[in-house]
mmJSON file of the N, C-alpha and C atoms, coordinates in Angstrom:
{"data_MODEL":{"atom_site":{
"group_PDB":["ATOM","ATOM","ATOM","ATOM","ATOM","ATOM","ATOM","ATOM","ATOM","ATOM","ATOM","ATOM","ATOM","ATOM","ATOM","ATOM","ATOM","ATOM","ATOM","ATOM","ATOM","ATOM","ATOM","ATOM","ATOM","ATOM","ATOM","ATOM","ATOM","ATOM","ATOM","ATOM","ATOM","ATOM","ATOM","ATOM","ATOM","ATOM","ATOM","ATOM","ATOM","ATOM","ATOM","ATOM","ATOM","ATOM","ATOM","ATOM","ATOM","ATOM","ATOM","ATOM","ATOM","ATOM","ATOM","ATOM","ATOM","ATOM","ATOM","ATOM","ATOM","ATOM","ATOM","ATOM","ATOM","ATOM","ATOM","ATOM","ATOM","ATOM","ATOM","ATOM","ATOM","ATOM","ATOM","ATOM","ATOM","ATOM","ATOM","ATOM","ATOM","ATOM","ATOM","ATOM","ATOM","ATOM","ATOM","ATOM","ATOM","ATOM","ATOM","ATOM","ATOM","ATOM","ATOM","ATOM","ATOM","ATOM","ATOM","ATOM","ATOM","ATOM","ATOM","ATOM","ATOM","ATOM","ATOM","ATOM","ATOM","ATOM","ATOM","ATOM","ATOM","ATOM","ATOM","ATOM","ATOM","ATOM","ATOM","ATOM","ATOM","ATOM","ATOM","ATOM","ATOM","ATOM","ATOM","ATOM","ATOM"],
"id":[1,2,3,4,5,6,7,8,9,10,11,12,13,14,15,16,17,18,19,20,21,22,23,24,25,26,27,28,29,30,31,32,33,34,35,36,37,38,39,40,41,42,43,44,45,46,47,48,49,50,51,52,53,54,55,56,57,58,59,60,61,62,63,64,65,66,67,68,69,70,71,72,73,74,75,76,77,78,79,80,81,82,83,84,85,86,87,88,89,90,91,92,93,94,95,96,97,98,99,100,101,102,103,104,105,106,107,108,109,110,111,112,113,114,115,116,117,118,119,120,121,122,123,124,125,126,127,128,129],
"type_symbol":["N","C","C","N","C","C","N","C","C","N","C","C","N","C","C","N","C","C","N","C","C","N","C","C","N","C","C","N","C","C","N","C","C","N","C","C","N","C","C","N","C","C","N","C","C","N","C","C","N","C","C","N","C","C","N","C","C","N","C","C","N","C","C","N","C","C","N","C","C","N","C","C","N","C","C","N","C","C","N","C","C","N","C","C","N","C","C","N","C","C","N","C","C","N","C","C","N","C","C","N","C","C","N","C","C","N","C","C","N","C","C","N","C","C","N","C","C","N","C","C","N","C","C","N","C","C","N","C","C"],
"label_atom_id":["N","CA","C","N","CA","C","N","CA","C","N","CA","C","N","CA","C","N","CA","C","N","CA","C","N","CA","C","N","CA","C","N","CA","C","N","CA","C","N","CA","C","N","CA","C","N","CA","C","N","CA","C","N","CA","C","N","CA","C","N","CA","C","N","CA","C","N","CA","C","N","CA","C","N","CA","C","N","CA","C","N","CA","C","N","CA","C","N","CA","C","N","CA","C","N","CA","C","N","CA","C","N","CA","C","N","CA","C","N","CA","C","N","CA","C","N","CA","C","N","CA","C","N","CA","C","N","CA","C","N","CA","C","N","CA","C","N","CA","C","N","CA","C","N","CA","C","N","CA","C"],
"label_alt_id":[null,null,null,null,null,null,null,null,null,null,null,null,null,null,null,null,null,null,null,null,null,null,null,null,null,null,null,null,null,null,null,null,null,null,null,null,null,null,null,null,null,null,null,null,null,null,null,null,null,null,null,null,null,null,null,null,null,null,null,null,null,null,null,null,null,null,null,null,null,null,null,null,null,null,null,null,null,null,null,null,null,null,null,null,null,null,null,null,null,null,null,null,null,null,null,null,null,null,null,null,null,null,null,null,null,null,null,null,null,null,null,null,null,null,null,null,null,null,null,null,null,null,null,null,null,null,null,null,null],
"label_comp_id":["MET","MET","MET","ASN","ASN","ASN","ASN","ASN","ASN","PRO","PRO","PRO","VAL","VAL","VAL","ARG","ARG","ARG","ILE","ILE","ILE","ALA","ALA","ALA","VAL","VAL","VAL","ILE","ILE","ILE","GLY","GLY","GLY","ALA","ALA","ALA","GLY","GLY","GLY","ALA","ALA","ALA","MET","MET","MET","GLY","GLY","GLY","ARG","ARG","ARG","ASN","ASN","ASN","HIS","HIS","HIS","ILE","ILE","ILE","ARG","ARG","ARG","PHE","PHE","PHE","VAL","VAL","VAL","GLN","GLN","GLN","GLU","GLU","GLU","GLU","GLU","GLU","PRO","PRO","PRO","GLU","GLU","GLU","ALA","ALA","ALA","GLU","GLU","GLU","LEU","LEU","LEU","VAL","VAL","VAL","ALA","ALA","ALA","ILE","ILE","ILE","ALA","ALA","ALA","ASP","ASP","ASP","ALA","ALA","ALA","LEU","LEU","LEU","ARG","ARG","ARG","LEU","LEU","LEU","PRO","PRO","PRO","ALA","ALA","ALA","ARG","ARG","ARG"],
"label_asym_id":["A","A","A","A","A","A","A","A","A","A","A","A","A","A","A","A","A","A","A","A","A","A","A","A","A","A","A","A","A","A","A","A","A","A","A","A","A","A","A","A","A","A","A","A","A","A","A","A","A","A","A","A","A","A","A","A","A","A","A","A","A","A","A","A","A","A","A","A","A","A","A","A","A","A","A","A","A","A","A","A","A","A","A","A","A","A","A","A","A","A","A","A","A","A","A","A","A","A","A","A","A","A","A","A","A","A","A","A","A","A","A","A","A","A","A","A","A","A","A","A","A","A","A","A","A","A","A","A","A"],
"label_entity_id":["1","1","1","1","1","1","1","1","1","1","1","1","1","1","1","1","1","1","1","1","1","1","1","1","1","1","1","1","1","1","1","1","1","1","1","1","1","1","1","1","1","1","1","1","1","1","1","1","1","1","1","1","1","1","1","1","1","1","1","1","1","1","1","1","1","1","1","1","1","1","1","1","1","1","1","1","1","1","1","1","1","1","1","1","1","1","1","1","1","1","1","1","1","1","1","1","1","1","1","1","1","1","1","1","1","1","1","1","1","1","1","1","1","1","1","1","1","1","1","1","1","1","1","1","1","1","1","1","1"],
"label_seq_id":[1,1,1,2,2,2,3,3,3,4,4,4,5,5,5,6,6,6,7,7,7,8,8,8,9,9,9,10,10,10,11,11,11,12,12,12,13,13,13,14,14,14,15,15,15,16,16,16,17,17,17,18,18,18,19,19,19,20,20,20,21,21,21,22,22,22,23,23,23,24,24,24,25,25,25,26,26,26,27,27,27,28,28,28,29,29,29,30,30,30,31,31,31,32,32,32,33,33,33,34,34,34,35,35,35,36,36,36,37,37,37,38,38,38,39,39,39,40,40,40,41,41,41,42,42,42,43,43,43],
"pdbx_PDB_ins_code":[null,null,null,null,null,null,null,null,null,null,null,null,null,null,null,null,null,null,null,null,null,null,null,null,null,null,null,null,null,null,null,null,null,null,null,null,null,null,null,null,null,null,null,null,null,null,null,null,null,null,null,null,null,null,null,null,null,null,null,null,null,null,null,null,null,null,null,null,null,null,null,null,null,null,null,null,null,null,null,null,null,null,null,null,null,null,null,null,null,null,null,null,null,null,null,null,null,null,null,null,null,null,null,null,null,null,null,null,null,null,null,null,null,null,null,null,null,null,null,null,null,null,null,null,null,null,null,null,null],
"Cartn_x":[71.386,70.435,70.224,70.943,70.85,69.541,69.281,68.054,67.417,66.697,66.118,65.032,64.862,63.744,62.508,61.515,60.285,59.295,58.779,57.945,56.62,55.539,54.213,53.817,53.193,52.739,51.22,50.695,49.256,48.889,48.113,47.728,48.539,47.878,48.565,48.265,47.955,47.747,49.088,49.127,50.347,51.505,51.292,52.373,52.743,51.76,52.038,52.914,52.647,53.476,54.912,55.087,56.444,57.131,56.418,56.997,57.38,56.519,56.793,58.061,58.189,59.379,60.645,60.596,61.766,62.134,61.128,61.402,62.043,61.536,62.084,63.521,63.889,65.25,66.234,65.73,66.584,67.002,68.296,68.736,68.55,68.405,68.237,66.768,65.853,64.422,63.733,62.652,61.829,60.368,59.734,58.321,57.51,56.727,56.006,54.496,53.966,52.517,52.184,51.095,50.527,49.033,48.486,47.054,46.458,45.229,44.511,43.027,42.272,40.829,40.146,40.75,40.221,41.037,40.386,41.075,42.011,41.578,42.359,43.746,43.897,45.239,46.202,45.71,46.576,47.063,46.541,46.944,48.252],
"Cartn_y":[14.62,15.449,16.72,17.781,19.033,19.761,20.141,20.842,20.135,19.056,18.31,19.117,18.851,19.422,18.662,19.377,18.741,18.667,17.46,17.228,16.598,17.09,16.488,15.966,14.805,14.215,14.297,14.883,14.976,13.92,12.946,11.842,10.606,9.545,8.324,7.168,7.504,6.459,5.923,5.364,4.737,5.726,6.895,7.881,8.418,8.634,9.107,8.138,6.844,5.835,5.88,6.116,6.263,7.48,8.598,9.809,9.566,8.885,8.586,7.75,6.745,5.88,6.689,7.559,8.371,9.309,9.907,10.808,10.03,8.84,8.04,7.608,7.461,7.052,8.221,9.44,10.63,11.075,11.018,11.372,12.853,13.713,15.15,15.553,14.587,14.89,14.199,14.811,14.248,14.274,13.117,13.03,13.406,14.483,14.972,14.768,14.539,14.355,13.656,12.899,12.27,12.556,13.061,13.36,12.746,12.287,11.732,11.955,12.12,12.32,11.087,9.922,8.679,8.29,7.916,7.618,6.412,5.328,4.093,4.252,4.851,4.962,5.784,6.735,7.611,6.954,5.81,5.151,4.546],
"Cartn_z":[-18.227,-18.939,-18.117,-18.477,-17.731,-17.973,-19.199,-19.568,-20.753,-20.499,-21.62,-22.321,-23.596,-24.338,-23.888,-23.405,-22.92,-24.071,-24.325,-25.5,-25.094,-25.709,-25.573,-26.948,-26.981,-28.237,-28.278,-29.351,-29.558,-30.595,-30.178,-31.054,-30.716,-30.33,-29.917,-30.861,-32.117,-33.123,-33.59,-34.784,-35.302,-35.369,-35.933,-36.034,-34.654,-33.817,-32.463,-31.694,-31.837,-31.16,-31.669,-32.968,-33.502,-32.904,-32.83,-32.244,-30.781,-30.045,-28.634,-28.508,-29.349,-29.306,-29.597,-30.6,-30.933,-29.787,-29.152,-28.024,-26.881,-26.592,-25.498,-25.763,-27.021,-27.376,-27.389,-27.37,-27.451,-26.047,-25.725,-24.372,-24.022,-25.015,-24.765,-24.658,-24.682,-24.668,-23.502,-23.057,-21.979,-22.426,-22.462,-22.812,-21.578,-21.677,-20.503,-20.593,-21.812,-21.937,-23.245,-23.203,-24.393,-24.352,-25.453,-25.508,-26.768,-26.656,-27.798,-27.555,-28.616,-28.49,-27.908,-28.146,-27.591,-26.372,-25.313,-24.057,-24.164,-24.785,-24.802,-25.436,-26.622,-27.197,-26.34,-25.607,-24.816,-23.533,-23.176,-21.933,-22.064],
"occupancy":[1.0,1.0,1.0,1.0,1.0,1.0,1.0,1.0,1.0,1.0,1.0,1.0,1.0,1.0,1.0,1.0,1.0,1.0,1.0,1.0,1.0,1.0,1.0,1.0,1.0,1.0,1.0,1.0,1.0,1.0,1.0,1.0,1.0,1.0,1.0,1.0,1.0,1.0,1.0,1.0,1.0,1.0,1.0,1.0,1.0,1.0,1.0,1.0,1.0,1.0,1.0,1.0,1.0,1.0,1.0,1.0,1.0,1.0,1.0,1.0,1.0,1.0,1.0,1.0,1.0,1.0,1.0,1.0,1.0,1.0,1.0,1.0,1.0,1.0,1.0,1.0,1.0,1.0,1.0,1.0,1.0,1.0,1.0,1.0,1.0,1.0,1.0,1.0,1.0,1.0,1.0,1.0,1.0,1.0,1.0,1.0,1.0,1.0,1.0,1.0,1.0,1.0,1.0,1.0,1.0,1.0,1.0,1.0,1.0,1.0,1.0,1.0,1.0,1.0,1.0,1.0,1.0,1.0,1.0,1.0,1.0,1.0,1.0,1.0,1.0,1.0,1.0,1.0,1.0],
"B_iso_or_equiv":[0.0,0.0,0.0,0.0,0.0,0.0,0.0,0.0,0.0,0.0,0.0,0.0,0.0,0.0,0.0,0.0,0.0,0.0,0.0,0.0,0.0,0.0,0.0,0.0,0.0,0.0,0.0,0.0,0.0,0.0,0.0,0.0,0.0,0.0,0.0,0.0,0.0,0.0,0.0,0.0,0.0,0.0,0.0,0.0,0.0,0.0,0.0,0.0,0.0,0.0,0.0,0.0,0.0,0.0,0.0,0.0,0.0,0.0,0.0,0.0,0.0,0.0,0.0,0.0,0.0,0.0,0.0,0.0,0.0,0.0,0.0,0.0,0.0,0.0,0.0,0.0,0.0,0.0,0.0,0.0,0.0,0.0,0.0,0.0,0.0,0.0,0.0,0.0,0.0,0.0,0.0,0.0,0.0,0.0,0.0,0.0,0.0,0.0,0.0,0.0,0.0,0.0,0.0,0.0,0.0,0.0,0.0,0.0,0.0,0.0,0.0,0.0,0.0,0.0,0.0,0.0,0.0,0.0,0.0,0.0,0.0,0.0,0.0,0.0,0.0,0.0,0.0,0.0,0.0],
"pdbx_formal_charge":[null,null,null,null,null,null,null,null,null,null,null,null,null,null,null,null,null,null,null,null,null,null,null,null,null,null,null,null,null,null,null,null,null,null,null,null,null,null,null,null,null,null,null,null,null,null,null,null,null,null,null,null,null,null,null,null,null,null,null,null,null,null,null,null,null,null,null,null,null,null,null,null,null,null,null,null,null,null,null,null,null,null,null,null,null,null,null,null,null,null,null,null,null,null,null,null,null,null,null,null,null,null,null,null,null,null,null,null,null,null,null,null,null,null,null,null,null,null,null,null,null,null,null,null,null,null,null,null,null],
"auth_seq_id":[1,1,1,2,2,2,3,3,3,4,4,4,5,5,5,6,6,6,7,7,7,8,8,8,9,9,9,10,10,10,11,11,11,12,12,12,13,13,13,14,14,14,15,15,15,16,16,16,17,17,17,18,18,18,19,19,19,20,20,20,21,21,21,22,22,22,23,23,23,24,24,24,25,25,25,26,26,26,27,27,27,28,28,28,29,29,29,30,30,30,31,31,31,32,32,32,33,33,33,34,34,34,35,35,35,36,36,36,37,37,37,38,38,38,39,39,39,40,40,40,41,41,41,42,42,42,43,43,43],
"auth_comp_id":["MET","MET","MET","ASN","ASN","ASN","ASN","ASN","ASN","PRO","PRO","PRO","VAL","VAL","VAL","ARG","ARG","ARG","ILE","ILE","ILE","ALA","ALA","ALA","VAL","VAL","VAL","ILE","ILE","ILE","GLY","GLY","GLY","ALA","ALA","ALA","GLY","GLY","GLY","ALA","ALA","ALA","MET","MET","MET","GLY","GLY","GLY","ARG","ARG","ARG","ASN","ASN","ASN","HIS","HIS","HIS","ILE","ILE","ILE","ARG","ARG","ARG","PHE","PHE","PHE","VAL","VAL","VAL","GLN","GLN","GLN","GLU","GLU","GLU","GLU","GLU","GLU","PRO","PRO","PRO","GLU","GLU","GLU","ALA","ALA","ALA","GLU","GLU","GLU","LEU","LEU","LEU","VAL","VAL","VAL","ALA","ALA","ALA","ILE","ILE","ILE","ALA","ALA","ALA","ASP","ASP","ASP","ALA","ALA","ALA","LEU","LEU","LEU","ARG","ARG","ARG","LEU","LEU","LEU","PRO","PRO","PRO","ALA","ALA","ALA","ARG","ARG","ARG"],
"auth_asym_id":["A","A","A","A","A","A","A","A","A","A","A","A","A","A","A","A","A","A","A","A","A","A","A","A","A","A","A","A","A","A","A","A","A","A","A","A","A","A","A","A","A","A","A","A","A","A","A","A","A","A","A","A","A","A","A","A","A","A","A","A","A","A","A","A","A","A","A","A","A","A","A","A","A","A","A","A","A","A","A","A","A","A","A","A","A","A","A","A","A","A","A","A","A","A","A","A","A","A","A","A","A","A","A","A","A","A","A","A","A","A","A","A","A","A","A","A","A","A","A","A","A","A","A","A","A","A","A","A","A"],
"auth_atom_id":["N","CA","C","N","CA","C","N","CA","C","N","CA","C","N","CA","C","N","CA","C","N","CA","C","N","CA","C","N","CA","C","N","CA","C","N","CA","C","N","CA","C","N","CA","C","N","CA","C","N","CA","C","N","CA","C","N","CA","C","N","CA","C","N","CA","C","N","CA","C","N","CA","C","N","CA","C","N","CA","C","N","CA","C","N","CA","C","N","CA","C","N","CA","C","N","CA","C","N","CA","C","N","CA","C","N","CA","C","N","CA","C","N","CA","C","N","CA","C","N","CA","C","N","CA","C","N","CA","C","N","CA","C","N","CA","C","N","CA","C","N","CA","C","N","CA","C","N","CA","C"],
"pdbx_PDB_model_num":[1,1,1,1,1,1,1,1,1,1,1,1,1,1,1,1,1,1,1,1,1,1,1,1,1,1,1,1,1,1,1,1,1,1,1,1,1,1,1,1,1,1,1,1,1,1,1,1,1,1,1,1,1,1,1,1,1,1,1,1,1,1,1,1,1,1,1,1,1,1,1,1,1,1,1,1,1,1,1,1,1,1,1,1,1,1,1,1,1,1,1,1,1,1,1,1,1,1,1,1,1,1,1,1,1,1,1,1,1,1,1,1,1,1,1,1,1,1,1,1,1,1,1,1,1,1,1,1,1]
}}}
């Protein structure tokens, strides 16, 4: 991975978790941050 696309996910609910999973499966992407208004889902 020379220059991965750096991605942050806003919202860690059901759709956010799907987005996180897709980013983690993509070799050209790097998950750099997860944010949510509620602390527990973002952990």
